[in-house]
SEFIZA-3560 file (N, C-alpha, C; in Angstrom, 3 decimals):
REM SEFIZA-3560
<numar><xx>131.870</xx><yy>137.076</yy><zz>110.602</zz><atom>N</atom></numar>
<numar><xx>130.559</xx><yy>135.859</yy><zz>110.642</zz><atom>CA</atom></numar>
<numar><xx>129.882</xx><yy>135.097</yy><zz>111.094</zz><atom>C</atom></numar>
<numar><xx>128.675</xx><yy>134.958</yy><zz>111.508</zz><atom>N</atom></numar>
<numar><xx>127.719</xx><yy>134.123</yy><zz>111.274</zz><atom>CA</atom></numar>
<numar><xx>127.295</xx><yy>133.197</yy><zz>110.643</zz><atom>C</atom></numar>
<numar><xx>127.756</xx><yy>131.316</yy><zz>110.750</zz><atom>N</atom></numar>
<numar><xx>126.955</xx><yy>131.282</yy><zz>110.282</zz><atom>CA</atom></numar>
<numar><xx>126.166</xx><yy>130.371</yy><zz>110.471</zz><atom>C</atom></numar>
<numar><xx>124.812</xx><yy>130.310</yy><zz>109.982</zz><atom>N</atom></numar>
<numar><xx>123.641</xx><yy>129.319</yy><zz>110.342</zz><atom>CA</atom></numar>
<numar><xx>122.748</xx><yy>128.404</yy><zz>109.400</zz><atom>C</atom></numar>
<numar><xx>122.263</xx><yy>127.020</yy><zz>110.089</zz><atom>N</atom></numar>
<numar><xx>122.188</xx><yy>125.801</yy><zz>109.151</zz><atom>CA</atom></numar>
<numar><xx>120.838</xx><yy>125.455</yy><zz>110.033</zz><atom>C</atom></numar>
<numar><xx>119.886</xx><yy>124.931</yy><zz>109.160</zz><atom>N</atom></numar>
<numar><xx>118.720</xx><yy>124.342</yy><zz>109.242</zz><atom>CA</atom></numar>
<numar><xx>118.865</xx><yy>123.083</yy><zz>109.766</zz><atom>C</atom></numar>
<numar><xx>118.412</xx><yy>121.786</yy><zz>110.352</zz><atom>N</atom></numar>
<numar><xx>118.441</xx><yy>120.639</yy><zz>110.254</zz><atom>CA</atom></numar>
<numar><xx>117.617</xx><yy>120.275</yy><zz>110.940</zz><atom>C</atom></numar>
<numar><xx>116.638</xx><yy>119.060</yy><zz>110.465</zz><atom>N</atom></numar>
<numar><xx>115.660</xx><yy>118.263</yy><zz>110.332</zz><atom>CA</atom></numar>
<numar><xx>116.175</xx><yy>116.886</yy><zz>110.222</zz><atom>C</atom></numar>
<numar><xx>114.993</xx><yy>115.844</yy><zz>110.678</zz><atom>N</atom></numar>
<numar><xx>115.168</xx><yy>114.300</yy><zz>110.183</zz><atom>CA</atom></numar>
<numar><xx>113.535</xx><yy>114.315</yy><zz>109.727</zz><atom>C</atom></numar>
<numar><xx>113.854</xx><yy>113.140</yy><zz>108.688</zz><atom>N</atom></numar>
<numar><xx>112.703</xx><yy>112.778</yy><zz>107.995</zz><atom>CA</atom></numar>
<numar><xx>112.543</xx><yy>111.291</yy><zz>107.844</zz><atom>C</atom></numar>
<numar><xx>111.277</xx><yy>111.098</yy><zz>107.813</zz><atom>N</atom></numar>
<numar><xx>111.032</xx><yy>109.215</yy><zz>107.719</zz><atom>CA</atom></numar>
<numar><xx>111.531</xx><yy>108.865</yy><zz>106.037</zz><atom>C</atom></numar>
<numar><xx>111.681</xx><yy>107.756</yy><zz>105.936</zz><atom>N</atom></numar>
<numar><xx>112.453</xx><yy>107.855</yy><zz>104.984</zz><atom>CA</atom></numar>
<numar><xx>111.254</xx><yy>107.828</yy><zz>103.535</zz><atom>C</atom></numar>
<numar><xx>109.562</xx><yy>107.929</yy><zz>103.925</zz><atom>N</atom></numar>
<numar><xx>108.970</xx><yy>107.595</yy><zz>102.915</zz><atom>CA</atom></numar>
<numar><xx>108.876</xx><yy>109.531</yy><zz>103.009</zz><atom>C</atom></numar>
<numar><xx>108.912</xx><yy>110.108</yy><zz>103.658</zz><atom>N</atom></numar>
<numar><xx>109.363</xx><yy>112.016</yy><zz>103.395</zz><atom>CA</atom></numar>
<numar><xx>110.346</xx><yy>112.405</yy><zz>102.855</zz><atom>C</atom></numar>
<numar><xx>112.026</xx><yy>111.541</yy><zz>102.849</zz><atom>N</atom></numar>
<numar><xx>112.859</xx><yy>111.974</yy><zz>102.064</zz><atom>CA</atom></numar>
<numar><xx>112.486</xx><yy>111.045</yy><zz>101.053</zz><atom>C</atom></numar>
<numar><xx>112.514</xx><yy>110.116</yy><zz>100.435</zz><atom>N</atom></numar>
<numar><xx>112.227</xx><yy>109.699</yy><zz>99.649</zz><atom>CA</atom></numar>
<numar><xx>110.830</xx><yy>110.666</yy><zz>98.808</zz><atom>C</atom></numar>
<numar><xx>109.982</xx><yy>111.541</yy><zz>98.768</zz><atom>N</atom></numar>
<numar><xx>109.280</xx><yy>112.417</yy><zz>98.383</zz><atom>CA</atom></numar>
<numar><xx>110.483</xx><yy>113.933</yy><zz>97.628</zz><atom>C</atom></numar>
<numar><xx>110.805</xx><yy>114.163</yy><zz>98.882</zz><atom>N</atom></numar>
<numar><xx>111.878</xx><yy>115.203</yy><zz>98.482</zz><atom>CA</atom></numar>
<numar><xx>113.170</xx><yy>114.941</yy><zz>97.614</zz><atom>C</atom></numar>
<numar><xx>113.616</xx><yy>113.289</yy><zz>97.791</zz><atom>N</atom></numar>
<numar><xx>114.401</xx><yy>113.251</yy><zz>96.518</zz><atom>CA</atom></numar>
<numar><xx>113.918</xx><yy>113.003</yy><zz>95.680</zz><atom>C</atom></numar>
<numar><xx>112.504</xx><yy>112.619</yy><zz>94.945</zz><atom>N</atom></numar>
<numar><xx>112.371</xx><yy>112.514</yy><zz>94.275</zz><atom>CA</atom></numar>
<numar><xx>112.238</xx><yy>113.765</yy><zz>93.273</zz><atom>C</atom></numar>
<numar><xx>111.436</xx><yy>114.644</yy><zz>94.127</zz><atom>N</atom></numar>
<numar><xx>111.103</xx><yy>116.394</yy><zz>94.037</zz><atom>CA</atom></numar>
<numar><xx>111.975</xx><yy>117.353</yy><zz>93.700</zz><atom>C</atom></numar>
<numar><xx>113.270</xx><yy>116.809</yy><zz>93.964</zz><atom>N</atom></numar>
<numar><xx>114.209</xx><yy>118.200</yy><zz>94.145</zz><atom>CA</atom></numar>
<numar><xx>115.599</xx><yy>117.533</yy><zz>92.910</zz><atom>C</atom></numar>
<numar><xx>115.535</xx><yy>115.921</yy><zz>93.332</zz><atom>N</atom></numar>
<numar><xx>116.977</xx><yy>115.104</yy><zz>92.553</zz><atom>CA</atom></numar>
<numar><xx>116.068</xx><yy>113.765</yy><zz>90.906</zz><atom>C</atom></numar>
<numar><xx>115.160</xx><yy>114.406</yy><zz>91.187</zz><atom>N</atom></numar>
<numar><xx>114.581</xx><yy>113.123</yy><zz>90.233</zz><atom>CA</atom></numar>
<numar><xx>114.896</xx><yy>111.291</yy><zz>90.419</zz><atom>C</atom></numar>
<numar><xx>115.053</xx><yy>111.460</yy><zz>91.692</zz><atom>N</atom></numar>
<numar><xx>115.203</xx><yy>110.125</yy><zz>92.069</zz><atom>CA</atom></numar>
<numar><xx>114.665</xx><yy>109.700</yy><zz>93.021</zz><atom>C</atom></numar>
<numar><xx>113.859</xx><yy>108.998</yy><zz>92.888</zz><atom>N</atom></numar>
<numar><xx>112.704</xx><yy>107.885</yy><zz>93.235</zz><atom>CA</atom></numar>
<numar><xx>113.330</xx><yy>106.533</yy><zz>94.368</zz><atom>C</atom></numar>
<numar><xx>113.657</xx><yy>107.056</yy><zz>95.593</zz><atom>N</atom></numar>
<numar><xx>114.198</xx><yy>106.159</yy><zz>96.497</zz><atom>CA</atom></numar>
<numar><xx>114.289</xx><yy>107.011</yy><zz>97.320</zz><atom>C</atom></numar>
<numar><xx>114.677</xx><yy>106.741</yy><zz>98.477</zz><atom>N</atom></numar>
<numar><xx>115.385</xx><yy>107.166</yy><zz>99.811</zz><atom>CA</atom></numar>
<numar><xx>116.497</xx><yy>107.422</yy><zz>99.827</zz><atom>C</atom></numar>
<numar><xx>116.682</xx><yy>108.443</yy><zz>100.393</zz><atom>N</atom></numar>
<numar><xx>118.863</xx><yy>108.513</yy><zz>100.721</zz><atom>CA</atom></numar>
<numar><xx>118.817</xx><yy>109.053</yy><zz>102.412</zz><atom>C</atom></numar>
<numar><xx>120.061</xx><yy>108.873</yy><zz>102.832</zz><atom>N</atom></numar>
<numar><xx>120.273</xx><yy>109.368</yy><zz>104.307</zz><atom>CA</atom></numar>
<numar><xx>120.367</xx><yy>110.848</yy><zz>104.014</zz><atom>C</atom></numar>
<numar><xx>120.733</xx><yy>111.557</yy><zz>103.342</zz><atom>N</atom></numar>
<numar><xx>120.700</xx><yy>112.602</yy><zz>103.937</zz><atom>CA</atom></numar>
<numar><xx>120.764</xx><yy>113.436</yy><zz>102.597</zz><atom>C</atom></numar>
<numar><xx>120.136</xx><yy>115.062</yy><zz>102.723</zz><atom>N</atom></numar>
<numar><xx>120.082</xx><yy>115.993</yy><zz>101.302</zz><atom>CA</atom></numar>
<numar><xx>120.356</xx><yy>117.643</yy><zz>102.302</zz><atom>C</atom></numar>
<numar><xx>120.890</xx><yy>118.031</yy><zz>101.484</zz><atom>N</atom></numar>
<numar><xx>121.167</xx><yy>120.077</yy><zz>101.273</zz><atom>CA</atom></numar>
<numar><xx>120.529</xx><yy>120.271</yy><zz>100.660</zz><atom>C</atom></numar>
<numar><xx>119.468</xx><yy>121.795</yy><zz>101.083</zz><atom>N</atom></numar>
<numar><xx>119.551</xx><yy>122.287</yy><zz>99.846</zz><atom>CA</atom></numar>
<numar><xx>119.974</xx><yy>123.540</yy><zz>100.290</zz><atom>C</atom></numar>
<numar><xx>120.992</xx><yy>124.452</yy><zz>99.629</zz><atom>N</atom></numar>
<numar><xx>121.657</xx><yy>125.547</yy><zz>99.763</zz><atom>CA</atom></numar>
<numar><xx>120.743</xx><yy>126.751</yy><zz>99.317</zz><atom>C</atom></numar>
<numar><xx>120.842</xx><yy>128.021</yy><zz>100.540</zz><atom>N</atom></numar>
<numar><xx>120.210</xx><yy>128.907</yy><zz>100.310</zz><atom>CA</atom></numar>
<numar><xx>121.333</xx><yy>130.243</yy><zz>100.130</zz><atom>C</atom></numar>
<numar><xx>122.446</xx><yy>130.151</yy><zz>101.406</zz><atom>N</atom></numar>
<numar><xx>123.068</xx><yy>131.390</yy><zz>100.965</zz><atom>CA</atom></numar>
<numar><xx>122.282</xx><yy>132.767</yy><zz>101.065</zz><atom>C</atom></numar>
<numar><xx>121.432</xx><yy>132.847</yy><zz>102.017</zz><atom>N</atom></numar>
<numar><xx>120.264</xx><yy>134.021</yy><zz>102.391</zz><atom>CA</atom></numar>
<numar><xx>121.238</xx><yy>135.049</yy><zz>103.597</zz><atom>C</atom></numar>
<numar><xx>121.677</xx><yy>136.268</yy><zz>103.843</zz><atom>N</atom></numar>
<numar><xx>121.876</xx><yy>137.383</yy><zz>104.186</zz><atom>CA</atom></numar>
<numar><xx>120.852</xx><yy>137.267</yy><zz>105.324</zz><atom>C</atom></numar>
<numar><xx>121.203</xx><yy>137.362</yy><zz>106.980</zz><atom>N</atom></numar>
<numar><xx>120.521</xx><yy>137.336</yy><zz>107.959</zz><atom>CA</atom></numar>
<numar><xx>121.323</xx><yy>138.393</yy><zz>108.629</zz><atom>C</atom></numar>
<numar><xx>120.756</xx><yy>139.668</yy><zz>108.824</zz><atom>N</atom></numar>
<numar><xx>121.064</xx><yy>141.140</yy><zz>109.095</zz><atom>CA</atom></numar>
<numar><xx>122.453</xx><yy>141.404</yy><zz>108.421</zz><atom>C</atom></numar>
<numar><xx>123.277</xx><yy>141.802</yy><zz>109.238</zz><atom>N</atom></numar>
<numar><xx>124.861</xx><yy>142.763</yy><zz>109.373</zz><atom>CA</atom></numar>
<numar><xx>125.823</xx><yy>141.939</yy><zz>109.341</zz><atom>C</atom></numar>
<numar><xx>125.762</xx><yy>140.342</yy><zz>110.136</zz><atom>N</atom></numar>
<numar><xx>126.987</xx><yy>139.564</yy><zz>110.001</zz><atom>CA</atom></numar>
<numar><xx>126.413</xx><yy>137.809</yy><zz>110.387</zz><atom>C</atom></numar>
<numar><xx>125.465</xx><yy>137.944</yy><zz>109.481</zz><atom>N</atom></numar>
<numar><xx>124.618</xx><yy>136.806</yy><zz>109.732</zz><atom>CA</atom></numar>
<numar><xx>124.488</xx><yy>135.964</yy><zz>107.814</zz><atom>C</atom></numar>
<numar><xx>124.743</xx><yy>134.655</yy><zz>107.908</zz><atom>N</atom></numar>
<numar><xx>124.437</xx><yy>133.913</yy><zz>107.112</zz><atom>CA</atom></numar>
<numar><xx>123.085</xx><yy>132.598</yy><zz>107.228</zz><atom>C</atom></numar>
<numar><xx>122.644</xx><yy>132.394</yy><zz>105.963</zz><atom>N</atom></numar>
<numar><xx>121.900</xx><yy>131.307</yy><zz>106.504</zz><atom>CA</atom></numar>
<numar><xx>122.481</xx><yy>130.575</yy><zz>105.178</zz><atom>C</atom></numar>
<numar><xx>123.567</xx><yy>129.312</yy><zz>105.599</zz><atom>N</atom></numar>
<numar><xx>123.708</xx><yy>128.335</yy><zz>104.545</zz><atom>CA</atom></numar>
<numar><xx>122.425</xx><yy>127.560</yy><zz>103.951</zz><atom>C</atom></numar>
<numar><xx>121.494</xx><yy>126.551</yy><zz>105.058</zz><atom>N</atom></numar>
<numar><xx>120.696</xx><yy>125.546</yy><zz>104.721</zz><atom>CA</atom></numar>
<numar><xx>120.454</xx><yy>125.099</yy><zz>104.899</zz><atom>C</atom></numar>
<numar><xx>119.694</xx><yy>124.363</yy><zz>104.853</zz><atom>N</atom></numar>
<numar><xx>119.264</xx><yy>123.054</yy><zz>105.611</zz><atom>CA</atom></numar>
<numar><xx>119.700</xx><yy>121.983</yy><zz>105.157</zz><atom>C</atom></numar>
<numar><xx>119.895</xx><yy>120.816</yy><zz>106.095</zz><atom>N</atom></numar>
<numar><xx>120.046</xx><yy>119.286</yy><zz>106.359</zz><atom>CA</atom></numar>
<numar><xx>119.016</xx><yy>119.142</yy><zz>106.681</zz><atom>C</atom></numar>
<numar><xx>118.815</xx><yy>117.655</yy><zz>105.957</zz><atom>N</atom></numar>
<numar><xx>117.302</xx><yy>116.680</yy><zz>105.738</zz><atom>CA</atom></numar>
<numar><xx>118.228</xx><yy>115.564</yy><zz>106.315</zz><atom>C</atom></numar>
<numar><xx>118.139</xx><yy>115.104</yy><zz>107.344</zz><atom>N</atom></numar>
<numar><xx>118.842</xx><yy>113.788</yy><zz>107.671</zz><atom>CA</atom></numar>
<numar><xx>117.394</xx><yy>112.041</yy><zz>107.639</zz><atom>C</atom></numar>
<numar><xx>117.878</xx><yy>111.220</yy><zz>107.196</zz><atom>N</atom></numar>
<numar><xx>116.571</xx><yy>110.217</yy><zz>107.262</zz><atom>CA</atom></numar>
<numar><xx>117.187</xx><yy>108.656</yy><zz>108.572</zz><atom>C</atom></numar>
<numar><xx>116.566</xx><yy>109.029</yy><zz>109.468</zz><atom>N</atom></numar>
<numar><xx>117.137</xx><yy>108.818</yy><zz>110.291</zz><atom>CA</atom></numar>
<numar><xx>117.346</xx><yy>106.878</yy><zz>110.263</zz><atom>C</atom></numar>
<numar><xx>115.752</xx><yy>106.821</yy><zz>110.014</zz><atom>N</atom></numar>
<numar><xx>115.464</xx><yy>105.102</yy><zz>109.106</zz><atom>CA</atom></numar>
<numar><xx>116.869</xx><yy>105.042</yy><zz>108.515</zz><atom>C</atom></numar>
<numar><xx>117.433</xx><yy>105.394</yy><zz>107.506</zz><atom>N</atom></numar>
<numar><xx>118.707</xx><yy>105.016</yy><zz>106.650</zz><atom>CA</atom></numar>
<numar><xx>119.574</xx><yy>104.974</yy><zz>107.380</zz><atom>C</atom></numar>
<numar><xx>120.010</xx><yy>106.045</yy><zz>108.499</zz><atom>N</atom></numar>
<numar><xx>120.944</xx><yy>106.020</yy><zz>109.293</zz><atom>CA</atom></numar>
<numar><xx>121.111</xx><yy>104.869</yy><zz>110.182</zz><atom>C</atom></numar>
<numar><xx>120.194</xx><yy>104.681</yy><zz>110.769</zz><atom>N</atom></numar>
<numar><xx>120.005</xx><yy>103.575</yy><zz>111.483</zz><atom>CA</atom></numar>
<numar><xx>120.407</xx><yy>102.001</yy><zz>110.713</zz><atom>C</atom></numar>
<numar><xx>120.127</xx><yy>102.503</yy><zz>109.791</zz><atom>N</atom></numar>
<numar><xx>120.456</xx><yy>100.802</yy><zz>108.957</zz><atom>CA</atom></numar>
<numar><xx>122.038</xx><yy>101.120</yy><zz>108.676</zz><atom>C</atom></numar>
<numar><xx>122.173</xx><yy>101.944</yy><zz>108.285</zz><atom>N</atom></numar>
<numar><xx>124.513</xx><yy>102.061</yy><zz>108.033</zz><atom>CA</atom></numar>
<numar><xx>125.123</xx><yy>101.894</yy><zz>109.218</zz><atom>C</atom></numar>
<numar><xx>124.256</xx><yy>102.422</yy><zz>110.310</zz><atom>N</atom></numar>
<numar><xx>124.797</xx><yy>102.575</yy><zz>111.861</zz><atom>CA</atom></numar>
<numar><xx>125.136</xx><yy>100.714</yy><zz>111.821</zz><atom>C</atom></numar>
<numar><xx>124.497</xx><yy>100.040</yy><zz>111.201</zz><atom>N</atom></numar>
<numar><xx>124.462</xx><yy>98.599</yy><zz>111.469</zz><atom>CA</atom></numar>
<numar><xx>125.414</xx><yy>98.063</yy><zz>110.472</zz><atom>C</atom></numar>
<numar><xx>125.311</xx><yy>98.473</yy><zz>109.705</zz><atom>N</atom></numar>
<numar><xx>125.652</xx><yy>98.092</yy><zz>108.277</zz><atom>CA</atom></numar>
<numar><xx>127.409</xx><yy>98.809</yy><zz>108.309</zz><atom>C</atom></numar>
<numar><xx>127.764</xx><yy>99.793</yy><zz>108.969</zz><atom>N</atom></numar>
<numar><xx>128.883</xx><yy>99.779</yy><zz>109.220</zz><atom>CA</atom></numar>
<numar><xx>129.466</xx><yy>99.359</yy><zz>110.599</zz><atom>C</atom></numar>
<numar><xx>128.803</xx><yy>99.194</yy><zz>111.670</zz><atom>N</atom></numar>
<numar><xx>129.010</xx><yy>98.621</yy><zz>113.005</zz><atom>CA</atom></numar>
<numar><xx>129.292</xx><yy>99.482</yy><zz>113.824</zz><atom>C</atom></numar>
<numar><xx>128.196</xx><yy>100.507</yy><zz>113.728</zz><atom>N</atom></numar>
<numar><xx>128.909</xx><yy>101.873</yy><zz>114.288</zz><atom>CA</atom></numar>
<numar><xx>127.589</xx><yy>102.329</yy><zz>115.271</zz><atom>C</atom></numar>
<numar><xx>127.617</xx><yy>103.829</yy><zz>115.865</zz><atom>N</atom></numar>
<numar><xx>126.605</xx><yy>104.165</yy><zz>116.680</zz><atom>CA</atom></numar>
<numar><xx>125.554</xx><yy>105.065</yy><zz>116.040</zz><atom>C</atom></numar>
<numar><xx>124.273</xx><yy>104.735</yy><zz>116.100</zz><atom>N</atom></numar>
<numar><xx>123.473</xx><yy>105.708</yy><zz>115.793</zz><atom>CA</atom></numar>
<numar><xx>123.803</xx><yy>106.826</yy><zz>115.516</zz><atom>C</atom></numar>
<numar><xx>124.491</xx><yy>107.101</yy><zz>117.173</zz><atom>N</atom></numar>
<numar><xx>124.984</xx><yy>109.175</yy><zz>117.501</zz><atom>CA</atom></numar>
<numar><xx>126.570</xx><yy>109.144</yy><zz>115.514</zz><atom>C</atom></numar>
<numar><xx>127.249</xx><yy>108.071</yy><zz>115.798</zz><atom>N</atom></numar>
<numar><xx>127.851</xx><yy>108.837</yy><zz>115.123</zz><atom>CA</atom></numar>
<numar><xx>127.823</xx><yy>108.774</yy><zz>113.368</zz><atom>C</atom></numar>
<numar><xx>126.426</xx><yy>107.858</yy><zz>113.087</zz><atom>N</atom></numar>
<numar><xx>126.519</xx><yy>107.822</yy><zz>112.014</zz><atom>CA</atom></numar>
<numar><xx>125.801</xx><yy>109.559</yy><zz>111.294</zz><atom>C</atom></numar>
<numar><xx>125.130</xx><yy>109.601</yy><zz>112.776</zz><atom>N</atom></numar>
<numar><xx>123.942</xx><yy>111.004</yy><zz>112.200</zz><atom>CA</atom></numar>
<numar><xx>124.868</xx><yy>111.542</yy><zz>112.076</zz><atom>C</atom></numar>
<numar><xx>126.227</xx><yy>111.769</yy><zz>112.955</zz><atom>N</atom></numar>
<numar><xx>127.066</xx><yy>113.048</yy><zz>112.416</zz><atom>CA</atom></numar>
<numar><xx>127.557</xx><yy>113.585</yy><zz>111.516</zz><atom>C</atom></numar>
<numar><xx>128.232</xx><yy>111.680</yy><zz>110.824</zz><atom>N</atom></numar>
<numar><xx>128.756</xx><yy>111.897</yy><zz>109.907</zz><atom>CA</atom></numar>
<numar><xx>127.771</xx><yy>112.250</yy><zz>108.654</zz><atom>C</atom></numar>
<numar><xx>126.350</xx><yy>112.163</yy><zz>108.855</zz><atom>N</atom></numar>
<numar><xx>125.833</xx><yy>112.398</yy><zz>107.602</zz><atom>CA</atom></numar>
<numar><xx>125.405</xx><yy>114.112</yy><zz>108.507</zz><atom>C</atom></numar>
<numar><xx>125.385</xx><yy>114.783</yy><zz>109.163</zz><atom>N</atom></numar>
<numar><xx>125.437</xx><yy>116.259</yy><zz>109.360</zz><atom>CA</atom></numar>
<numar><xx>126.443</xx><yy>116.676</yy><zz>108.474</zz><atom>C</atom></numar>
<numar><xx>127.734</xx><yy>116.215</yy><zz>109.150</zz><atom>N</atom></numar>
<numar><xx>128.749</xx><yy>116.441</yy><zz>108.752</zz><atom>CA</atom></numar>
<numar><xx>129.272</xx><yy>116.622</yy><zz>106.862</zz><atom>C</atom></numar>
<numar><xx>128.305</xx><yy>115.623</yy><zz>106.205</zz><atom>N</atom></numar>
<numar><xx>128.497</xx><yy>115.343</yy><zz>105.127</zz><atom>CA</atom></numar>
<numar><xx>127.307</xx><yy>116.652</yy><zz>103.684</zz><atom>C</atom></numar>
<numar><xx>126.265</xx><yy>116.647</yy><zz>104.688</zz><atom>N</atom></numar>
<numar><xx>125.375</xx><yy>117.418</yy><zz>104.489</zz><atom>CA</atom></numar>
<numar><xx>125.814</xx><yy>118.909</yy><zz>104.750</zz><atom>C</atom></numar>
<numar><xx>127.118</xx><yy>119.505</yy><zz>105.593</zz><atom>N</atom></numar>
<numar><xx>127.281</xx><yy>120.707</yy><zz>105.923</zz><atom>CA</atom></numar>
<numar><xx>128.374</xx><yy>120.930</yy><zz>104.266</zz><atom>C</atom></numar>
<numar><xx>129.663</xx><yy>119.827</yy><zz>104.448</zz><atom>N</atom></numar>
<numar><xx>129.893</xx><yy>120.313</yy><zz>103.173</zz><atom>CA</atom></numar>
<numar><xx>129.672</xx><yy>120.853</yy><zz>102.051</zz><atom>C</atom></numar>
<numar><xx>128.245</xx><yy>120.358</yy><zz>101.685</zz><atom>N</atom></numar>
<numar><xx>127.816</xx><yy>120.148</yy><zz>100.292</zz><atom>CA</atom></numar>
<numar><xx>127.148</xx><yy>121.583</yy><zz>100.676</zz><atom>C</atom></numar>
<numar><xx>126.896</xx><yy>121.548</yy><zz>102.069</zz><atom>N</atom></numar>
<numar><xx>126.026</xx><yy>123.539</yy><zz>101.749</zz><atom>CA</atom></numar>
<numar><xx>127.860</xx><yy>124.745</yy><zz>101.745</zz><atom>C</atom></numar>
<numar><xx>128.745</xx><yy>123.647</yy><zz>101.972</zz><atom>N</atom></numar>
<numar><xx>130.159</xx><yy>124.596</yy><zz>102.121</zz><atom>CA</atom></numar>
<numar><xx>130.635</xx><yy>125.209</yy><zz>100.719</zz><atom>C</atom></numar>
<numar><xx>129.712</xx><yy>124.214</yy><zz>99.651</zz><atom>N</atom></numar>
<numar><xx>130.401</xx><yy>123.479</yy><zz>98.114</zz><atom>CA</atom></numar>
<numar><xx>130.934</xx><yy>122.648</yy><zz>97.556</zz><atom>C</atom></numar>
<numar><xx>131.275</xx><yy>121.390</yy><zz>98.473</zz><atom>N</atom></numar>
<numar><xx>131.093</xx><yy>120.677</yy><zz>98.506</zz><atom>CA</atom></numar>
<numar><xx>130.516</xx><yy>119.397</yy><zz>97.001</zz><atom>C</atom></numar>
<numar><xx>130.710</xx><yy>118.952</yy><zz>96.563</zz><atom>N</atom></numar>
<numar><xx>130.566</xx><yy>117.969</yy><zz>95.531</zz><atom>CA</atom></numar>
<numar><xx>131.097</xx><yy>116.279</yy><zz>95.521</zz><atom>C</atom></numar>
<numar><xx>130.583</xx><yy>115.722</yy><zz>94.912</zz><atom>N</atom></numar>
<numar><xx>130.684</xx><yy>114.275</yy><zz>94.893</zz><atom>CA</atom></numar>
<numar><xx>131.933</xx><yy>114.622</yy><zz>93.616</zz><atom>C</atom></numar>
<numar><xx>132.324</xx><yy>113.743</yy><zz>94.027</zz><atom>N</atom></numar>
<numar><xx>133.496</xx><yy>113.743</yy><zz>92.714</zz><atom>CA</atom></numar>
<numar><xx>133.318</xx><yy>113.223</yy><zz>91.943</zz><atom>C</atom></numar>
//
């Protein structure tokens, strides 16, 4: 089976609106995941969408003394874990 994921980037303002609408939290966040789990033909599954805020990623990369690319990768992995059923402890 093939798994598919959508990945987009949003500004702080845009992700704040999404966070408020879907999580009732009125502030920007670094990453959001939206589970869909929709079949795509005989051998595919669309897991959902991952939305990353580059502005937040830049702040966090600087704070953690890593590159933006490393932080972006960590956020994508974090979002993917949520699409696969993981939740915060």
